[in-house]
LUMBA-206206 format. One record per atom (N, C-alpha, C): residue number from 1; chain; x, y, z; residue in one letter. Coordinates in Angstrom, 2 decimals. Each point is the difference from the previous one (the first is absolute). Layout:
<nodes>
(node NUM,A,(X,Y,Z),A)
...
</nodes>
This chain:
<nodes>
(node 1,A,(0.85,-1.18,0.00),X)
(node 1,A,(-0.85,1.18,0.00),X)
(node 1,A,(0.89,1.24,0.00),X)
(node 2,A,(-0.30,0.94,-0.84),X)
(node 2,A,(0.78,1.22,-0.08),X)
(node 2,A,(-0.28,0.90,1.20),X)
(node 3,A,(0.97,0.87,0.32),X)
(node 3,A,(-0.15,0.90,1.15),X)
(node 3,A,(-1.25,0.85,-0.10),X)
(node 4,A,(-0.27,0.56,-1.19),X)
(node 4,A,(-1.19,0.84,-0.15),X)
(node 4,A,(-1.27,-0.79,0.25),X)
(node 5,A,(-0.03,-1.27,-0.41),X)
(node 5,A,(-1.18,-0.83,0.25),X)
(node 5,A,(-0.18,-0.27,1.48),X)
(node 6,A,(1.08,-0.21,0.72),X)
(node 6,A,(-0.08,-0.21,1.44),X)
(node 6,A,(-0.56,1.25,0.67),X)
(node 7,A,(0.44,1.16,-0.44),X)
(node 7,A,(-0.52,1.25,0.57),X)
(node 7,A,(-1.49,0.15,-0.28),X)
(node 8,A,(-0.44,-0.36,-1.20),X)
(node 8,A,(-1.42,0.09,-0.33),X)
(node 8,A,(-0.82,-0.95,0.87),X)
(node 9,A,(0.48,-1.21,0.16),X)
(node 9,A,(-0.70,-0.98,0.83),X)
(node 9,A,(-0.06,0.50,1.44),X)
(node 10,A,(1.12,0.44,0.53),X)
(node 10,A,(0.05,0.51,1.37),X)
(node 10,A,(-0.94,1.19,0.18),X)
(node 11,A,(0.08,0.95,-0.91),X)
(node 11,A,(-0.85,1.19,0.10),X)
(node 11,A,(-1.47,-0.34,-0.04),X)
(node 12,A,(-0.39,-0.87,-0.92),X)
(node 12,A,(-1.40,-0.39,-0.12),X)
(node 12,A,(-0.48,-0.74,1.25),X)
(node 13,A,(0.85,-0.86,0.54),X)
(node 13,A,(-0.38,-0.76,1.19),X)
(node 13,A,(-0.09,0.87,1.24),X)
(node 14,A,(0.95,0.91,0.18),X)
(node 14,A,(-0.07,0.91,1.15),X)
(node 14,A,(-1.29,0.81,-0.08),X)
(node 15,A,(-0.29,0.53,-1.17),X)
(node 15,A,(-1.22,0.80,-0.16),X)
(node 15,A,(-1.24,-0.85,0.27),X)
(node 16,A,(-0.05,-1.20,-0.54),X)
(node 16,A,(-1.16,-0.87,0.19),X)
(node 16,A,(-0.23,-0.30,1.48),X)
(node 17,A,(1.03,-0.46,0.68),X)
(node 17,A,(-0.17,-0.35,1.41),X)
(node 17,A,(-0.25,1.24,0.87),X)
(node 18,A,(0.56,1.13,-0.40),X)
(node 18,A,(-0.29,1.26,0.72),X)
(node 18,A,(-1.49,0.33,-0.12),X)
(node 19,A,(-0.54,-0.14,-1.21),X)
(node 19,A,(-1.42,0.26,-0.20),X)
(node 19,A,(-0.86,-0.98,0.79),X)
(node 20,A,(0.40,-1.26,0.06),X)
(node 20,A,(-0.78,-1.01,0.72),X)
(node 20,A,(-0.21,0.36,1.46),X)
(node 21,A,(1.03,0.58,0.61),X)
(node 21,A,(-0.17,0.36,1.42),X)
(node 21,A,(-0.44,1.45,0.17),X)
(node 22,A,(-0.14,0.72,-1.11),X)
(node 22,A,(-0.58,1.34,0.05),X)
(node 22,A,(0.95,1.11,0.39),X)
(node 23,A,(1.30,-0.21,-0.19),X)
(node 23,A,(0.98,1.03,0.33),X)
(node 23,A,(0.25,0.91,-1.21),X)
(node 24,A,(0.18,1.27,0.29),X)
(node 24,A,(0.53,0.91,-1.00),X)
(node 24,A,(1.51,-0.19,-0.05),X)
(node 25,A,(0.64,0.58,-0.99),X)
(node 25,A,(1.46,-0.08,-0.05),X)
(node 25,A,(0.60,0.65,1.24),X)
(node 26,A,(-0.61,1.08,0.44),X)
(node 26,A,(0.50,0.70,1.19),X)
(node 26,A,(-0.10,-0.87,1.25),X)
(node 27,A,(-1.12,-0.71,0.14),X)
(node 27,A,(-0.18,-0.86,1.17),X)
(node 27,A,(0.99,-1.16,-0.02),X)
(node 28,A,(0.17,-0.61,-1.16),X)
(node 28,A,(0.98,-1.09,-0.10),X)
(node 28,A,(1.40,0.50,0.30),X)
(node 29,A,(0.34,1.15,-0.55),X)
(node 29,A,(1.32,0.58,0.23),X)
(node 29,A,(0.23,0.24,1.49),X)
(node 30,A,(-0.99,0.55,0.66),X)
(node 30,A,(0.14,0.30,1.43),X)
(node 30,A,(0.20,-1.29,0.81),X)
(node 31,A,(-0.78,-1.03,-0.31),X)
(node 31,A,(0.11,-1.25,0.75),X)
(node 31,A,(1.33,-0.72,-0.28),X)
(node 32,A,(0.57,0.23,-1.18),X)
(node 32,A,(1.27,-0.62,-0.37),X)
(node 32,A,(1.20,0.88,0.33),X)
(node 33,A,(-0.27,1.20,0.51),X)
(node 33,A,(1.06,0.98,0.27),X)
(node 33,A,(0.78,0.35,-1.27),X)
(node 34,A,(-0.76,0.23,-1.07),X)
(node 34,A,(0.55,0.39,-1.30),X)
(node 34,A,(-0.69,1.28,-0.45),X)
(node 35,A,(0.49,0.60,-1.05),X)
(node 35,A,(-0.65,1.20,-0.52),X)
(node 35,A,(-1.11,-0.40,-0.98),X)
(node 36,A,(-1.06,0.79,-0.07),X)
(node 36,A,(-1.05,-0.27,-0.99),X)
(node 36,A,(0.56,-0.01,-1.43),X)
(node 37,A,(0.98,0.83,-0.26),X)
(node 37,A,(0.63,0.03,-1.33),X)
(node 37,A,(0.65,-1.34,-0.33),X)
(node 38,A,(0.62,-0.63,0.98),X)
(node 38,A,(0.64,-1.29,-0.21),X)
(node 38,A,(-1.04,-1.06,-0.34),X)
(node 39,A,(-1.13,0.00,0.71),X)
(node 39,A,(-1.09,-0.94,-0.31),X)
(node 39,A,(-0.51,0.26,-1.41),X)
(node 40,A,(-0.16,1.25,-0.35),X)
(node 40,A,(-0.43,0.35,-1.35),X)
(node 40,A,(1.00,-0.50,-1.04),X)
(node 41,A,(1.27,0.18,0.28),X)
(node 41,A,(1.04,-0.49,-0.93),X)
(node 41,A,(-0.07,-1.51,-0.18),X)
(node 42,A,(-0.24,-0.72,1.08),X)
(node 42,A,(-0.13,-1.46,-0.10),X)
(node 42,A,(-1.19,-0.35,-0.88),X)
(node 43,A,(-1.13,0.65,0.25),X)
(node 43,A,(-1.22,-0.32,-0.73),X)
(node 43,A,(0.04,0.44,-1.47),X)
(node 44,A,(0.90,0.91,-0.32),X)
(node 44,A,(0.14,0.44,-1.40),X)
(node 44,A,(1.26,-0.59,-0.62),X)
(node 45,A,(0.52,-1.05,0.60),X)
(node 45,A,(1.09,-0.80,-0.55),X)
(node 45,A,(1.35,0.72,-0.02),X)
(node 46,A,(0.20,0.97,0.86),X)
(node 46,A,(1.24,0.76,0.01),X)
(node 46,A,(0.89,-0.27,1.20),X)
(node 47,A,(-0.53,-0.62,1.02),X)
(node 47,A,(0.77,-0.15,1.23),X)
(node 47,A,(0.81,-1.27,0.07),X)
(node 48,A,(1.21,0.11,0.50),X)
(node 48,A,(0.79,-1.17,0.37),X)
(node 48,A,(-0.33,-0.32,1.45),X)
(node 49,A,(-0.29,-1.26,0.26),X)
(node 49,A,(-0.48,-0.37,1.33),X)
(node 49,A,(0.93,-1.04,0.61),X)
(node 50,A,(0.70,0.39,1.07),X)
(node 50,A,(0.84,-0.98,0.71),X)
(node 50,A,(-0.87,-1.10,0.62),X)
(node 51,A,(0.59,-1.16,0.22),X)
(node 51,A,(-0.72,-1.15,0.57),X)
(node 51,A,(-0.65,0.36,1.34),X)
(node 52,A,(0.71,0.70,0.86),X)
(node 52,A,(-0.57,0.35,1.30),X)
(node 52,A,(-1.23,0.89,-0.15),X)
(node 53,A,(0.03,0.92,-0.95),X)
(node 53,A,(-1.14,0.87,-0.24),X)
(node 53,A,(-1.16,-0.80,-0.57),X)
(node 54,A,(0.29,-0.91,-0.92),X)
(node 54,A,(-1.03,-0.88,-0.56),X)
(node 54,A,(-0.68,-0.79,1.10),X)
(node 55,A,(0.79,-0.54,0.90),X)
(node 55,A,(-0.52,-0.77,1.12),X)
(node 55,A,(-0.89,0.87,0.90),X)
(node 56,A,(0.44,1.22,0.26),X)
(node 56,A,(-0.77,0.91,0.84),X)
(node 56,A,(-1.33,0.37,-0.66),X)
(node 57,A,(0.03,0.29,-1.29),X)
(node 57,A,(-1.24,0.33,-0.71),X)
(node 57,A,(-0.95,-1.19,0.03),X)
(node 58,A,(0.52,-1.19,-0.23),X)
(node 58,A,(-0.83,-1.21,0.04),X)
(node 58,A,(-0.64,-0.19,1.37),X)
(node 59,A,(0.77,0.25,1.04),X)
(node 59,A,(-0.53,-0.14,1.37),X)
(node 59,A,(-1.15,0.97,0.23),X)
(node 60,A,(0.17,1.24,-0.41),X)
(node 60,A,(-1.05,1.01,0.18),X)
(node 60,A,(-1.23,-0.35,-0.84),X)
(node 61,A,(0.23,-0.56,-1.20),X)
(node 61,A,(-1.12,-0.37,-0.87),X)
(node 61,A,(-0.60,-1.36,0.37),X)
(node 62,A,(0.62,-0.67,0.97),X)
(node 62,A,(-0.48,-1.28,0.52),X)
(node 62,A,(-0.01,-1.09,-1.07),X)
(node 63,A,(1.10,-0.05,-0.78),X)
(node 63,A,(0.19,-1.05,-1.00),X)
(node 63,A,(1.42,-0.55,0.12),X)
(node 64,A,(0.21,-1.17,-0.56),X)
(node 64,A,(1.34,-0.56,-0.04),X)
(node 64,A,(0.83,0.79,-1.02),X)
(node 65,A,(1.26,0.27,0.28),X)
(node 65,A,(0.82,0.80,-0.92),X)
(node 65,A,(0.04,-0.53,-1.43),X)
(node 66,A,(-0.01,-1.31,-0.18),X)
(node 66,A,(0.08,-0.53,-1.36),X)
(node 66,A,(-1.19,0.41,-0.85),X)
(node 67,A,(-1.15,0.27,0.64),X)
(node 67,A,(-1.18,0.41,-0.76),X)
(node 67,A,(0.18,1.37,-0.65),X)
(node 68,A,(0.92,0.79,0.51),X)
(node 68,A,(0.23,1.31,-0.59),X)
(node 68,A,(0.83,-0.06,-1.27),X)
(node 69,A,(0.71,-1.11,-0.21),X)
(node 69,A,(0.81,-0.10,-1.22),X)
(node 69,A,(-0.48,-1.13,-0.91),X)
(node 70,A,(-1.14,-0.58,0.32),X)
(node 70,A,(-0.56,-1.07,-0.82),X)
(node 70,A,(-0.98,0.59,-1.01),X)
(node 71,A,(0.15,-0.39,-1.28),X)
(node 71,A,(-0.94,0.47,-1.01),X)
(node 71,A,(-1.39,-0.55,0.31),X)
(node 72,A,(-0.99,0.91,-0.01),X)
(node 72,A,(-1.37,-0.38,0.32),X)
(node 72,A,(-0.95,0.80,-0.87),X)
(node 73,A,(-1.18,-0.54,-0.19),X)
(node 73,A,(-1.07,0.73,-0.69),X)
(node 73,A,(-0.89,0.60,1.08),X)
(node 74,A,(-0.09,1.33,0.00),X)
(node 74,A,(-0.85,0.69,0.96),X)
(node 74,A,(-1.15,0.67,-0.73),X)
(node 75,A,(-1.15,0.13,0.66),X)
(node 75,A,(-1.07,0.75,-0.62),X)
(node 75,A,(0.39,1.48,-0.14),X)
(node 76,A,(-0.65,0.70,-0.90),X)
(node 76,A,(0.26,1.42,-0.19),X)
(node 76,A,(-0.34,0.75,1.28),X)
(node 77,A,(0.91,0.89,0.38),X)
(node 77,A,(-0.20,0.78,1.22),X)
(node 77,A,(-0.54,1.39,-0.34),X)
(node 78,A,(-0.74,0.60,0.95),X)
(node 78,A,(-0.42,1.38,-0.22),X)
(node 78,A,(1.22,0.92,0.05),X)
(node 79,A,(-0.19,1.24,-0.43),X)
(node 79,A,(1.11,0.95,-0.01),X)
(node 79,A,(0.50,0.34,1.40),X)
(node 80,A,(-0.94,0.02,0.96),X)
(node 80,A,(0.35,0.40,1.37),X)
(node 80,A,(-0.62,-0.95,1.00),X)
(node 81,A,(0.63,-0.08,1.16),X)
(node 81,A,(-0.55,-0.75,1.11),X)
(node 81,A,(-1.22,0.76,0.49),X)
(node 82,A,(-1.05,-0.72,0.33),X)
(node 82,A,(-1.20,0.62,0.55),X)
(node 82,A,(0.29,0.46,1.41),X)
(node 83,A,(0.34,1.29,0.12),X)
(node 83,A,(0.36,0.54,1.31),X)
(node 83,A,(-1.23,0.17,0.86),X)
(node 84,A,(0.10,-0.51,1.21),X)
(node 84,A,(-1.16,0.03,0.92),X)
(node 84,A,(0.00,1.25,0.83),X)
</nodes>
């Protein structure tokens, strides 16, 4: 798998699981002790993610880390999280 493809898979999976639990990028960033811009970069396929950071994001999203880098078919997501 090419590096760009891994980034696309990671970005799509982070976004999908973030939406599932109803977090905005800002909320996920805060819980992971990262910047919202960094989360945005990951979701738009621009961020390099160290293993420790990947593990931390997975923990906050309540998924196994391998699920963030596994190619998956996800349903189409809305543009924004339904903020309560």
